[in-house]
C-alpha positions, -999 to +999 in steps of 0.1 A: +775+643-238+746+655-260+748+657-298+754+695-300+782+695-276+799+669-297+798+691-328+826+715-319+846+727-289+841+762-302+809+783-299+780+770-320+772+790-352+737+794-366+735+804-403+704+811-422+706+804-459+676+815-479+669+796-511+670+814-543+639+833-553+617+813-577+621+824-613+596+849-627+578+823-648+565+807-616+527+802-619+503+819-596+469+803-592+438+801-569+437+766-554+416+745-530+385+766-535+358+754-512+324+763-500+316+753-464+349+735-464+338+711-492+345+711-529+314+718-550+289+707-523+253+701-530+222+702-507+233+729-483+209+748-461+231+777-449+219+811-461+254+825-457+280+799-468+317+804-462+342+805-491+378+795-486+407+793-510+445+792-512+470+813-530+493+791-550+525+811-554+559+796-546+578+828-548+596+842-517+574+866-499+543+856-518+512+872-505+477+881-516+469+918-517+432+916-528+405+893-537+372+893-555+343+868-553+315+867-579+284+845-576+256+838-601+230+812-609+246+806-643+280+810-658+267+840-676+254+855-645+286+846-627+305+870-650+283+898-638+282+886-602+244+890-602+240+871-569+270+886-552+300+906-564+324+917-536+344+939-560+381+940-554+386+939-517+420+950-504+427+921-480+449+892-475+420+872-460+413+837-475+380+832-458+348+852-467+311+847-458+284+851-485+266+884-482+247+886-515+211+882-526+190+857-507+199+822-518+170+801-531+163+765-524+170+738-550+193+762-568+228+756-581+252+786-579+284+792-597+312+811-580+347+822-586+374+836-565+400+859-581+431+872-563+458+898-567+494+888-559+521+908-540+527+929-571+490+936-576+488+913-606+453+899-608+446+862-613+412+848-623+402+816-605+384+786-619+346+783-616+333+763-587+298+755-576+276+750-546+240+740-545+212+749-520+189+721-509+157+723-489+167+754-469+136+751-448+113+724-434+084+738-454+099+727-487+095+690-480+067+674-499+070+637-489+057+618-459+077+599-433+069+563-440+077+529-425+064+493-428+050+486-394+051+502-359+070+474-341+104+481-326+109+443-320+106+433-356+140+422-367+142+420-405+151+452-423+124+466-446+126+472-483+106+500-499+100+507-536+081+529-560+079+531-598+074+564-616+075+577-652+096+606-664+074+620-691+099+646-704+136+649-712+155+651-679+179+679-673+189+671-637+176+652-607+183+653-570+173+629-542+168+644-508+165+617-482+166+615-444+159+586-421+152+576-385+179+549-386+201+543-416+193+539-453+206+527-486+191+544-517+188+526-550+177+539-584+170+514-612+189+487-594+220+507-587+231+518-552+234+556-551+267+569-538+295+554-518+285+567-484+282+544-454+260+548-423+239+577-436+225+598-420+250+605-393+240+599-357+222+627-339+198+632-311+169+620-333+141+637-314+159+670-317+176+670-351+176+648-382+201+651-411+192+647-447+216+639-476+214+651-512+224+628-541+228+638-577+208+610-595+206+625-629+228+598-645+207+571-629+174+580-643+160+568-676+135+581-701+101+567-692+098+543-662+121+544-632+123+525-600+134+539-566+143+516-538+152+521-501+166+496-476+163+508-440+185+498-410+182+504-373+213+524-365+211+541-331+174+549-338+160+515-331+187+499-309+175+463-305+207+451-288+210+456-250+240+472-233+247+492-202+239+526-218+202+516-223+199+528-259+172+502-263+152+524-239+157+557-258+126+578-258+129+584-296+131+546-303+108+534-332+108+512-362+131+528-389+115+554-411+125+576-439+114+607-459+124+612-495+118+638-522+133+630-556+131+663-575+134+661-613+141+691-634+132+688-671+148+705-700+117+727-705+123+742-670+094+724-653+099+702-622+084+671-607+088+657-572+085+620-565+080+617-528+077+590-501+042+583-492+015+556-488+017+548-525+051+531-518+052+493-514+072+475-487+084+440-478+110+425-455+145+420-468+171+393-465+188+414-438+170+395-410+187+414-382+209+444-380+225+462-350+250+490-353+264+478-320+267+440-325+264+427-361+243+419-390+225+386-400+217+378-436+196+350-452+204+347-489+174+324-493+151+354-488+166+375-516+142+391-541+163+397-572+154+429-590+135+443-560+147+478-569+140+477-607+110+485-628+103+449-639+099+435-604+065+422-595+056+438-561+020+426-561+027+405-530+042+436-512+021+456-487+015+493-486+038+516-466+023+535-436+029+571-427+046+582-395+053+614-376+086+631-381+111+621-354+119+658-348+108+692-361+143+700-373+155+684-405+188+700-417+214+692-443+242+669-436+271+689-450+302+670-440+328+644-452+308+612-452+317+578-438+331+555-465+349+522-471+382+541-474+407+513-477+405+476-487+428+454-467+437+419-479+439+390-455+475+386-443+472+350-432+445+323-426+447+294-402+425+263-407+415+244-376+391+222-396+372+224-429+345+243-410+366+265-387+391+291-399+407+323-385+415+351-409+441+378-398+441+412-416+475+420-400+463+452-385+435+465-363+407+485-380+372+499-377+350+486-405+336+455-420+347+423-436+336+411-470+333+373-472+330+355-505+318+320-503+300+291-521+282+263-502+250+243-499+217+260-493+209+264-457+245+265-446+249+288-416+282+307-413+292+327-383+319+354-387+332+364-353+353+396-353+378+404-326+410+423-318+430+394-304+433+357-303+438+332-275+471+312-273+453+285-292+447+308-321+409+312-317+393+347-316+391+362-281+365+389-275+367+390-237+383+425-239+355+441-259+322+424-250+322+435-214+295+461-216+271+440-237+241+426-219+224+401-242+190+388-234+197+355-252+221+339-277+204+352-309+226+384-311+262+374-305+286+403-302+305+413-334+294+381-351+278+383-386+256+354-394+251+343-430+227+316-444+236+305-479+211+299-507+232+274-526+231+294-559+268+298-564+295+321-550+284+353-533+299+381-513+285+393-480+293+425-462+271+443-436+249+471-447+243+488-414+271+478-390+308+483-384+332+467-359+366+469-345+387+440-354+419+424-368+408+387-368+377+370-381+368+335-370+347+316-395+325+287-382+303+269-407+276+243-404+290+226-435+325+220-448+340+249-467+373+252-486+386+286-478+418+306-486+429+341-478+412+352-511+378+346-495+380+376-472+390+412-473+385+440-447+373+475-453+387+503-431+356+525-426+356+560-411+346+596-419+366+602-450+384+633-439+414+644-460+449+638-446+467+671-440+497+660-418+528+639-422+555+627-398+588+609-406+618+603-384+650+582-380+632+562-352+610+535-366+591+532-333+582+569-334+569+565-370+549+535-360+534+554-330+523+582-354+508+555-377+490+538-349+476+571-335+462+580-370+446+545-372+429+549-338+418+585-346+402+575-378+388+543-364+369+565-340+355+590-364+320+582-377+303+615-381+312+621-344+343+612-324+340+579-305+361+562-279+364+528-296+349+511-326+339+478-309+330+478-272+311+511-271+311+533-302+301+562-278+310+598-283+330+602-251+337+639-247+369+634-227+385+612-253+376+637-280+391+667-261+424+648-257+425+638-294+413+670-309+447+685-317+460+652-330+430+651-353+434+687-365+472+684-372+466+652-392+432+656-409+408+682-423+380+674-398+362+707-394+330+695-409+328+666-385+335+688-355+310+715-365+283+687-367+294+673-333+292+707-317+256+710-329+250+677-311+264+694-280+240+722-284+212+697-287+222+678-256+229+707-232+204+711-204+190+745-195+213+747-165+244+742-187+251+706-179+264+683-207+265+645-207+297+626-209+287+609-242+273+629-271+249+620-287+231+602-259+197+587-250+200+604-216+229+584-201+259+604-189+243+635-173+250+621-138+283+602-143+315+609-162+309+645-170+325+676-156+351+701-169+378+674-175+354+657-199+328+681-212+352+710-218+347+699-254+320+727-257+348+753-252+381+736-263+370+722-297+355+755-310+387+773-297+410+748-315+390+751-347+395+788-345+432+784-340+436+759-368+413+774-394+412+811-384+374+808-385+354+821-355+320+809-368+319+778-345+330+799-315+301+823-322+277+793-327+287+779-293+293+811-273+260+810-254+266+773-246+301+779-233+289+807-212+260+786-198+285+758-190+310+781-173+283+799-153+270+766-141+304+756-127+309+791-112+275+788-095+281+753-081+317+759-071+320+796-061+355+792-045+370+787-080+379+751-073+358+723-086+357+686-077+333+678-106+348+653-130+363+618-135+399+627-129+430+612-144+414+581-159+433+548-162+465+560-145+497+539-144+499+538-106+495+572-091+462+591-089+460+628-087+431+647-070+400+653-092+399+689-079+434+696-092+428+683-128+392+695-132+401+730-120+428+732-146+402+725-173+377+749-157+404+776-158+410+770-195+373+771-202+371+805-185+400+818-205+385+806-238+352+822-229+369+855-222+389+853-254+358+844-275+339+873-259+367+897-270+367+883-305+329+887-308+329+922-294+314+913-260+336+936-239+318+932-206+319+894-208+355+894-218+364+913-186+341+893-164+355+859-175+391+871-175+385+880-138+369+846-132+400+829-147+422+849-124+401+840-094+404+803-103+441+806-108+446+823-075+425+799-056+443+770-073+478+781-065+469+791-029+458+755-023+482+734-043+514+753-051+542+752-025+571+776-023+596+750-037+576+747-069+558+715-061+521+711-067+504+689-042+525+657-039+546+664-070+533+636-092+537+638-129+501+647-135+500+672-106+530+691-120+523+689-158+486+699-158+492+733-142+521+739-165+503+729-197+470+747-189+488+779-178+480+781-141+517+784-129+528+819-121+554+832-145+581+835-117+575+798-107+575+781-141+611+773-142+609+757-107+578+737-115+593+725-149+625+716-132+606+696-106+586+678-133+619+669-151+632+655-118+600+636-111+602+620-145+638+611-140+629+595-106+603+575-125+631+562-148+618+584-176+586+565-178+550+577-177+531+577-145+499+594-157+464+586-168+443+601-196+446+638-184+483+636-175+493+622-208+477+652-225+499+675-205+532+658-197+551+659-230+540+694-238+547+707-203+583+694-206+591+704-242+574+738-239+595+746-208+630+737-218+630+699-213+624+686-248+652+660-244+634+646-213+600+647-232+615+627-261+631+602-238+597+595-223+579+595-257+604+571-272+604+545-244+599+510-256+594+494-222+563+495-200+546+519-195+548+537-228+533+541-263+565+523-276+557+493-254+525+488-273+543+492-306+570+467-296+542+443-288+527+445-322+502+474-318+489+490-350+464+512-330+465+527-296+453+508-265+430+517-237+454+507-209+492+509-204+490+473-193+487+450-222+476+422-199+451+443-179+420+425-168+397+453-178+398+486-197+419+469-224+403+477-258+430+476-284+417+505-304+412+536-282+421+572-290+421+585-254+460+583-251+463+599-285+481+632-276+513+616-287+503+623-323+498+661-317+530+663-297+551+650-326+540+680-346+545+704-317+573+691-294+597+678-322+585+696-354+576+728-335+545+737-356+521+758-336+492+780-346+494+817-335+464+828-315+470+864-326+470+854-363+451+821-363+446+796-390+484+796-395+483+830-409+514+834-389+531+800-381+551+796-349+580+773-356+598+762-324+615+728-332+635+708-308+666+690-320+665+664-293+691+640-283+686+604-295+670+614-328+690+620-360+662+631-383+627+644-380+603+659-406+567+670-402+543+689-423+508+703-419+486+716-447+467+745-431+443+770-447+472+788-465+490+757-477+517+733-465+540+741-436+572+721-435+595+717-405+623+693-412+656+688-394+685+664-396+719+659-380+748+652-404+785+658-406+786+676-373+758+700-382+721+704-378+703+713-410+668+728-405+646+733-435+614+753-434+586+759-459+561+787-453+530+788-476+521+818-497+503+846-479+515+836-445+545+843-423+564+825-396+580+833-363+610+809-359+622+802-324+653+779-325+666+762-294+692+783-276+726+773-263+753+793-245+775+811-270+753+804-300+752+830-327+727+833-356+736+844-391+717+851-423+744+844-448+773+862-433+752+887-414+747+881-377+711+881-364+704+895-330+682+875-307+668+840-309+636+848-328+634+853-366+604+865-386+601+851-421+579+858-450+565+830-472+590+808-489+616+780-484+645+785-460+675+765-448+689+770-413+723+756-404+737+750-369+773+741-366 
């Protein structure tokens, strides 16, 4: 007997109780004001930046009736809106694109967003800023420089220059890009807290530059600028199956820098990279973003980046050609050391061999603090698991590495001490996936857990989602999913942080909704879609890993993987209400869909990898790939309609219908079974929308029966797990979906959790002989499904960006409490339910200036009430505010 049938033998009663309106003194404000989705960004290139904001108003029915944006080069000009003044625009929009006077390079702009509330009362916002950087390639003054043209040279190079600031400084900006990775120093201080800048791109097509405000770092008179360069993906010296060491762009790391100083008298001076810089090799004697970093403390040159350092023994830098002809601003949330994690335990095997355990799996680096005799060699071996004897086991993650010799061990930092007292070591240009660090030393060391900490590194995207329930396993699954998502976000989405670090498109498609529900990641995805545009061939083909050195155009791609080009821009549109990315990628989506149509004119395509790493049953590639192809065609048609391309909208709607018809003619049987009736074969057509309306109930029923026959356990691979829970919960079988999701025995997400997982795995089998990375995001749809299938929070394609929220929760059997929230463009959406005292209480919060369509689960005889008034139907439309539903 399910929970609701236990509540009462009488008919169920639904009552809607609105909370009291907020008192009149409630504050109204303009909040979360951003430019290009960042707060007060500097160094942008875009001539038409986007402004977003949120109406902060907690009254029932709160809405915006008008807005005004004013922009000026000073606060005084701002008051007049000399650069742009929209005037009062009667609109509830909270996204606007700059359309004022042409923006000038190296210029700071002040802007303000004002709003009018539901009563027409106007509220003045706070002043925000954005700053334009280079704007065009022509504005660079410096030269690309390096130390030597030798890709085999291992030590990382130092560069330095001393200059004098002759006048009083008003402001200073450092604009810097690199082939490889860089750390920038001014007067001995590292600038900023970014890691792994610039973000990885196709270096021969596009390079990213970063802007730093260095005003506070400069001194009157002499100043020293220093740069340390790392290889990154640009000069890949490690050898693995993807052949990055053979990339045609490969060269010794290089950089370009303009340090632009503005003086109080209004004059400017630019200190640029050039052949007047000095260079020498650093103590970083080897660095590989793929394997590890080696450091010889005996080679340190104290003060190398200060004015007093004697660089007479250093040689002169040499000039180089630019890696590409397209240098653009990096405007995105950077990679940082986001969280410090203390060692949970340490095991000593001897006085020269220890294993440190952080207690959780992360992407990032360790920081090791140690004192020992000069010349002591310490090896720090990072891994995700240990053998039965307690030593670190890397056999699950080093499988694609193809070392030439033993000089570059996988995920193993090597440190040589200088004997000058305690020092801390942490890699500059590397990150790893690990939980355990095994220390081996050539000399005895006395170590405790205080000697090591870990740093969780990833793109520092703000969290916007929360999940909490009465089932601890569910909560841990959500936590593990977030850890894996973040562990695989480094300026582009990756598959794993240890074995590959590749931007696998299929993994990213699967995890995109999970990421968007949980994190504000639009800046990362917009950058990655630019990588897609860089990588697409003239015939429309995309590689399976992006960015790439050329690997992946002939294997692993196809609509089930490279639908990223269509699906991610579409999801960004749904979650943010911003069609900019769709417009940017429109021609690329069209080129891609046209390629498939040309190669597979029947409407069915066999191009793709298929249901990767299944439990036991494998579905036809044609079935799964055609589902993705169909969705791509639908997205293209919808995008065309949004962008006013009527003929294209009709053309691709017809193509989608052709695909759907051909698909059902081949695979759908009269009894509602697709192909052989496997979980993936039934769930993918349901989820992606290929099932005819009059057959959905049959197909969904067959899927539920199939799952029951499989003992409510998964029998899917990568593609099937994206579809199965949604296909069930969206079609009346949420209880079945939850029973599958909450399983704690093999195969399931809960099976991993019960076996100690703090991240998601690559294989349902924990003891698999291959494909068993312990930090993969490809099975990460579970995260998004918790928001959808249990919390019922969905964007509305007709009013995207959660302008109208669809709330369709499921009060499933086996769960007593569930709460989820998502902070969208308009504010925080709350969907929270609990079962107590024979009732279900459902609380809803809808942010100001948005609405919600609430669709509660139906049961025979159920009636809905608002207070004492009966509501006809099962759907309720609500304005902004807080609401309490009661089922009894």
